[in-house]
N, C-alpha and C positions, 0 to 999 in steps of 0.2 A: 480533593480526590483525585483531578487530572496531573496535578505534579507529583502525587505519590506513582501513578502508575509509568509516568516517565522516567523517572528515579529508576523504579524497578526494572524497565526495559533497558535502560541504558546499563544497568548494573550486571545482566545475565551474562556469562562469561562465553566467550565466541564459540567455545564448542559445543554448547546448547543450542545449536540452530534452530530446531523448529521450536523449542520455550520462547527463542528470543522472537521467532517469528510472530508465532502467537500473541508475544508481549507488544510489538510492533503494530500488529493490527489491531488489537485491542485500542492502544493507545490513538491510532488513527481514527476509529470508529467513536471516542468519545470526544476526540476532537472537533470531529465533523457534527457529533451533535449539539456540540457547544458553539457552533458556528466559527471555529479556529481553523479557516480551510486551509491558509498557507502550513498550519503545524500538521495538520490532516496529512497535505499533498507530501510534506517532509517523510511521516513517518508511514506511507503507505511507499514511497520510493525505497525506504529503507527495507521494507517487507519484500518489495519488488527485487531489490538486489539479494537479498537471500533466498527467493524461490529460484533465481538463477543458478545459484551456486549447489542447492541443495536438490536431488533428484527427485522427492518426495515430494516435494514443492511446486515443482513444474507446472502443474494443471491448476494451479492458483493464478498464474500468471496473467491472464485474459481477465479475470476478475478485477485483479489489481488495478489494471490500465482501466478498466470501466470506473473506477471508483475514485482514481484520479481525475478521470474524466469530468465527474461529478464533482469535484472540488473545483477546477477549472471552471466549470459552467456556473455555478454560483458565484465565484468571483467575476461574471462576465466575461471570461475571457472564451470567447464561442470558438474560435479558431483552433487554437490551444485544445479546447475539449474535442473539437471534432478531429484533430489529429490523435490524440491517445484514445476515443473510441474507435478507430481506424486499426489502432496497435490492437486494441483489445479484441477487435474481432479477428485480425490475423492469428491471434494465439488461442483464440476459440476455435478457429477453423481448422488449425493444425497444431496441435498442442505439441508435437513432437519437436518445434523451433527451441 
């Protein structure tokens, strides 16, 4: 089921940014549940890049950084997790960034 979601997310045209964002977050969340943390980070990062480009998604940036931080923590990369969490806090405190 995860592989079909990955295929679906990657086939959505770039003109449908919000749908693509939702698909990326869905794939990342499923990957996290299946303990595929590297894949989850990759798709959270793709969603993060979309959230920076689309104004309606900018408010999600802090949440995405937090979820990337959780992936890092599960991989026992504690320093990277801390840096990502700081980035999340920066966006949560000032969402206009």
